[in-house]
C-alpha positions in Angstrom: 32.1 93.1 145.9 33.8 94.7 142.9 31.6 97.8 142.5 29.3 98.4 145.5 28.2 101.8 144.3 26.9 100.2 141.0 25.1 97.4 142.8 23.5 99.9 145.2 22.4 102.1 142.3 20.8 99.1 140.6 18.8 98.4 143.8 17.8 102.1 144.1 16.3 102.1 140.6 14.5 98.9 141.4 13.0 100.4 144.6 11.8 103.5 142.7 10.0 101.2 140.2 8.2 99.3 143.0 7.8 101.6 146.0 7.2 104.8 143.9 5.6 103.1 140.9 3.1 100.3 140.2 5.4 97.4 139.3 5.6 94.2 141.3 8.8 93.3 143.1 9.2 89.8 141.8 8.8 91.0 138.2 11.3 93.8 138.7 13.8 91.5 140.4 13.6 88.8 137.7 14.0 91.3 134.9 16.9 93.1 136.5 18.9 90.0 137.3 18.5 88.8 133.7 19.8 92.2 132.5 22.8 91.9 134.8 23.8 88.2 134.4 27.4 89.4 133.8 27.7 90.3 137.5 29.3 87.8 139.9 27.2 85.5 142.0 28.0 87.6 145.1 26.9 90.8 143.5 23.7 89.3 142.3 23.0 87.9 145.8 23.7 91.3 147.3 21.3 93.0 145.0 18.6 90.5 145.6 18.9 90.6 149.4 19.1 94.4 149.6 16.2 94.9 147.2 13.8 92.3 148.6 14.8 93.1 152.2 14.0 96.7 151.8 10.7 96.1 150.1 9.7 93.6 152.8 10.5 96.0 155.7 10.0 99.5 154.3 7.3 100.5 156.8 9.6 99.4 159.6 12.4 101.4 157.9 10.2 104.5 157.6 9.4 104.3 161.3 13.1 104.3 162.2 14.0 107.1 159.7 11.2 109.3 161.1 12.6 108.8 164.6 15.9 110.3 163.5 15.0 112.8 160.7 13.8 116.3 161.1 11.9 115.9 157.8 9.1 113.3 157.5 10.0 110.6 155.1 6.8 111.3 153.1 8.0 114.8 152.4 11.4 113.7 151.1 12.2 113.4 147.4 11.4 109.9 146.2 15.0 109.1 145.4 16.3 110.4 148.8 13.7 108.4 150.8 14.5 105.2 149.0 18.2 105.8 149.3 17.7 106.2 153.0 15.4 103.1 153.2 18.0 100.8 151.5 20.8 102.3 153.6 19.0 101.8 156.9 18.2 98.2 155.9 21.9 97.6 155.5 22.6 99.3 158.9 19.9 97.2 160.7 19.9 93.9 158.9 23.1 93.3 157.0 25.8 92.9 159.6 28.5 92.0 157.0 28.3 95.5 155.5 30.3 98.0 157.6 28.2 101.0 158.7 30.9 103.4 157.4 30.7 101.8 153.9 26.9 102.1 153.9 27.0 105.8 154.9 29.7 106.7 152.4 28.1 104.8 149.5 24.8 106.6 150.2 26.5 110.0 150.1 28.2 109.1 146.9 24.9 107.9 145.3 23.1 111.1 146.4 25.8 113.2 144.6 25.9 110.9 141.6 22.1 111.3 141.1 22.0 115.1 141.3 21.4 115.6 145.0 24.8 116.7 146.2 23.2 119.4 148.3 21.3 116.8 150.3 24.4 114.6 150.9 25.0 116.2 154.3 21.4 115.5 155.3 21.7 111.9 154.1 25.0 111.4 155.9 23.6 113.0 159.2 20.5 110.8 159.3 22.4 107.6 158.6 25.2 108.2 161.0 22.8 109.1 163.8 20.9 105.8 163.2 24.2 103.9 163.1 25.3 105.3 166.4 21.9 104.7 168.1 20.5 101.6 166.5 20.6 99.6 169.7 18.4 102.1 171.4 15.5 102.3 168.9 12.2 101.6 170.7 9.4 99.8 168.8 5.7 99.7 169.9 5.1 97.5 173.0 3.5 94.1 172.2 1.5 94.2 175.5 0.3 97.8 175.3 -0.6 98.0 171.6 -0.5 94.7 169.8 -1.7 96.1 166.5 1.0 98.8 166.3 3.6 96.2 167.4 2.7 94.0 164.5 2.5 96.9 162.0 5.9 98.3 162.8 7.8 95.1 163.7 6.7 93.2 160.6 6.1 96.1 158.2 2.4 95.4 157.6 -0.3 98.1 156.9 -3.0 98.6 159.5 -5.8 97.3 157.3 -4.2 93.9 156.8 -3.2 93.5 160.5 -6.7 94.2 161.6 -8.2 91.7 159.1 -5.8 88.9 160.1 -6.5 89.5 163.8 -10.2 89.1 163.3 -9.6 85.7 161.7 -6.7 84.3 163.7 -5.2 84.4 167.2 -2.4 86.9 167.8 0.3 84.2 168.1 -0.7 82.7 164.7 -0.7 86.1 163.0 2.8 86.9 164.5 4.1 83.5 163.2 2.7 84.2 159.7 4.2 87.7 159.5 7.5 86.6 161.0 7.8 83.9 158.4 7.1 86.4 155.6 10.3 88.3 156.5 12.5 85.2 156.3 14.4 84.3 153.2 12.4 81.7 151.2 13.8 78.4 150.1 13.5 77.4 146.5 11.4 74.3 146.3 11.4 72.0 143.3 9.4 69.0 142.0 11.2 66.2 140.3 10.1 65.4 136.7 9.4 61.7 137.3 8.8 61.1 133.6 12.5 61.7 133.0 14.2 60.3 136.2 13.6 59.3 139.8 13.9 61.6 142.7 17.1 59.9 143.8 18.6 60.3 140.4 17.7 64.0 140.4 19.3 64.5 143.8 22.5 62.9 142.6 22.5 65.2 139.5 22.0 68.3 141.6 24.8 67.4 144.0 27.1 66.9 141.0 26.2 70.4 139.9 27.2 71.8 143.3 23.6 72.3 144.4 22.7 71.8 148.1 19.5 69.6 148.3 17.2 68.9 151.2 14.4 66.4 151.0 10.8 67.6 151.7 9.2 66.2 154.9 5.9 65.9 153.0 6.6 64.5 149.5 9.4 62.3 148.4 9.7 63.9 145.0 10.2 67.4 146.3 13.4 69.1 147.3 14.6 72.4 148.8 17.7 73.6 146.9 20.3 76.3 147.5 23.9 77.2 146.8 23.4 77.9 143.1 23.6 81.2 141.1 20.5 81.1 138.9 18.2 78.4 137.6 19.1 78.8 133.9 22.7 78.2 134.8 21.8 74.6 135.9 21.9 72.0 133.1 19.4 69.9 135.0 16.9 72.8 134.9 17.5 73.4 131.2 16.9 69.7 130.5 13.6 69.8 132.3 14.5 67.4 135.0 12.6 69.6 137.6 10.4 72.6 137.9 10.1 75.2 140.7 6.9 74.6 142.7 6.0 74.9 146.4 5.0 71.7 148.2 1.6 73.3 149.0 0.9 73.6 145.3 2.0 70.0 144.7 -0.6 68.8 147.2 -3.3 70.0 144.8 -2.7 67.2 142.3 -2.2 64.7 145.1 -5.6 65.7 146.5 -7.2 65.4 143.1 -6.4 61.7 143.0 -5.8 61.9 139.2 -5.8 58.6 137.3 -4.0 57.5 134.2 -7.0 57.7 131.8 -8.3 61.0 133.2 -9.0 64.2 131.3 -8.0 67.2 133.5 -8.9 70.9 133.0 -6.7 73.5 134.8 -8.6 76.7 134.5 -6.2 79.3 135.9 -3.0 77.4 135.0 0.0 79.8 134.6 2.9 79.5 135.2 2.0 75.8 134.9 3.3 73.9 137.9 0.0 72.1 138.6 -0.6 71.6 134.9 2.8 69.8 134.5 2.2 67.8 137.7 -1.2 66.7 136.4 0.4 65.8 133.1 2.6 63.3 134.9 -0.5 61.5 136.1 -3.3 62.0 133.5 -3.9 61.1 129.9 -4.8 64.6 128.7 -4.6 68.1 130.3 -6.3 71.3 129.0 -4.5 74.3 130.6 -6.1 77.8 130.3 -5.3 81.3 131.4 -6.4 84.8 130.6 -3.6 86.3 128.6 -1.3 85.4 125.7 1.7 86.3 127.9 0.7 83.7 130.6 0.2 81.1 127.9 3.6 81.7 126.4 5.2 81.5 129.9 3.4 78.2 130.4 4.4 76.9 126.9 8.1 77.5 127.7 7.8 75.4 130.8 5.8 72.7 129.0 8.5 72.4 126.3 11.3 72.4 128.8 9.7 69.6 130.8 8.8 67.6 127.7 5.1 67.2 128.5 3.4 66.0 125.3 -0.2 65.6 126.6 -1.0 69.2 127.4 -3.0 71.7 125.3 -2.9 75.3 126.2 -5.5 78.0 125.4 -6.1 81.7 126.1 -9.4 81.7 127.9 -11.2 83.9 130.5 -12.4 81.5 133.2 -15.5 83.7 133.8 -16.7 82.9 130.2 -18.7 79.6 129.9 -17.5 77.0 127.4 -20.4 74.8 126.4 -18.1 72.4 124.6 -16.5 71.4 127.9 -19.7 70.8 129.8 -19.5 67.4 131.7 -16.2 66.3 130.1 -13.6 66.6 132.8 -12.7 63.9 135.2 -10.9 66.5 137.3 -11.1 70.3 137.2 -8.3 72.2 139.0 -9.4 75.7 140.1 -6.5 77.5 141.6 -8.3 80.8 141.7 -7.2 84.5 141.7 -6.8 85.5 145.3 -5.2 88.1 147.7 -2.0 86.1 147.8 -1.5 86.5 151.6 0.1 83.1 151.8 3.0 84.2 149.6 3.8 87.7 150.8 7.3 86.4 151.7 7.9 85.9 148.0 5.8 88.8 146.7 6.0 91.3 149.6 4.4 94.3 147.8 1.1 92.4 147.9 0.6 93.3 151.5 1.0 97.1 150.9 -1.4 97.3 148.0 -4.4 95.2 149.2 -7.6 97.0 150.1 -11.0 96.1 151.5 -12.6 96.8 148.1 -10.1 94.5 146.4 -10.9 91.7 148.9 -14.6 91.9 148.2 -14.0 91.9 144.4 -11.7 88.8 144.7 -14.4 86.9 146.7 -17.0 87.7 144.0 -14.6 86.8 141.2 -13.9 83.4 142.8 -17.6 82.7 143.0 -18.2 83.8 139.4 -15.4 81.5 138.2 -16.6 78.5 140.3 -20.2 79.0 139.0 -18.9 78.6 135.4 -16.3 75.9 135.7 -18.2 73.5 137.9 -20.2 72.7 134.8 -17.1 71.1 133.2 -17.0 68.4 135.9 -18.6 65.1 134.7 -20.9 63.1 136.9 -18.9 61.6 139.8 -15.9 63.8 138.8 -13.7 65.8 141.1 -13.2 69.6 141.5 -10.2 71.0 143.5 -10.6 74.6 144.7 -7.3 76.2 145.9 -5.8 79.6 146.7 -2.4 80.9 147.9 -4.0 82.9 150.7 -4.9 82.5 154.4 -8.0 84.7 154.2 -11.0 82.9 155.5 -13.6 84.8 153.5 -11.8 83.7 150.3 -11.3 80.2 151.5 -13.6 78.5 154.0 -16.5 80.9 153.4 -16.4 80.4 149.6 -16.0 76.6 150.1 -19.2 76.6 152.2 -20.9 78.9 149.6 -20.0 76.4 146.9 -21.3 73.3 148.7 -24.6 75.0 149.5 -25.2 76.2 146.0 -24.1 73.3 143.7 -24.6 69.5 143.4 -21.3 68.6 144.9 -20.2 67.0 148.2 -17.0 67.5 150.2 -14.7 64.5 150.3 -12.0 63.7 152.9 -8.5 64.7 151.9 -6.9 62.2 154.3 -6.4 59.4 151.7 -4.3 61.8 149.6 -2.3 63.8 152.2 0.8 63.0 154.3 -0.2 61.9 157.8 1.4 64.9 159.5 -1.0 67.2 157.6 -4.2 65.3 158.4 -6.5 66.9 160.9 -10.2 67.5 161.6 -10.5 69.9 158.7 -9.0 67.5 156.2 -11.5 64.8 157.2 -14.2 67.4 156.2 -12.5 67.9 152.8 -10.3 71.0 153.2 -6.8 72.1 154.3 -5.5 75.5 155.4 -1.7 75.7 155.5 -0.2 78.5 157.4 3.3 80.0 156.6 5.4 80.0 159.8 3.5 77.0 161.2 3.5 74.5 158.3 6.7 74.3 156.3 5.0 75.6 153.1 3.5 78.7 151.7 0.2 79.8 153.1 -2.2 77.8 151.0 -5.8 76.5 151.0 -7.3 73.5 149.1 -10.7 71.8 149.1 -11.9 68.6 147.3 -15.4 68.2 146.0 -17.1 65.4 144.0 -20.2 65.9 141.8 -23.1 64.0 143.1 
């Protein structure tokens, strides 16, 4: 790395925006990396790993710091506590960075940012942790399972308690363990422009490592590239980034060539573009102009000519759409607990009140948009969460309230994903168990 102090200072400012402010980690990361595209691939990778790693594990890091500091981390200056967090992350999780370099760079940064008087404190805490890192004791799994999960996987007490009421301990631990691992970039081939094999050959020529999905033959995991806009194949719209779990939505919908599809919470447009490959017309809506602009960029890049986008609040009825759609895709606002590996700050900000509000919002939207489904038409309800109140309970609420019946997903899913639930018309994917994000989808047909 040509300028480690500069890279670490960039990360420090990113952490202050997220952990001390109200910004989301994925937004801050995307914006910052675009601002620093002049940096080398190695520097950008260092920034990404240090930033995301620190955000994902900051409760664990706080636990460790409090073991070795005479001053509670919550009483420290915001800059100092985040400087310590990112430095302890390097000590504990980044073996390729020498401990001495981590400590020295932290002292330099403290002085550079006006805290020279605290450089001795910073140095003392970090060197103490470096010397004794192998002796750090975490809560015992057998004696206090909740505390063990909270500290080991950096998850607040509220969320651990909620998950343990819905899933077995072993399942929860696999979920949380998966959320700390680096996530693969999964892409979907634009089959209107080329075949999956042709895409794979193009990517290999660009130096991109590709791995075929075990579930869908047009999906790949890719790695070994700097950033997406640097790939000609991406700029030409030969693929789009989308998790396999999300791709299963349009598979489960069984979209036909002459169908009219409405995607009611569509941004950033992965499902919309997938539906556009299969259907005659797609109407894609979302709540803000910003989201529509984001979607329009992807639609132009992918060359989809059969998509219309609109700013529309899904809770507002649209009488003109009543009974027109062959398929309605309802990927609803949710707690996002299936993607905390990609958006880690979600797990720190979620509250019981927000959960209740999300459940009610989903029901309000479903009440409105079910009117758009024509007789014998299909509605697909999906979320990127593992929360059963948002998923199975709202599925059951919907069936009991409206003139729809559940339909088996088995004709549309890979065999390895078929089970007793899919025969009943729904699928819950679990991160850490299934090789996807945590995701839920259900299929209904209007009677």
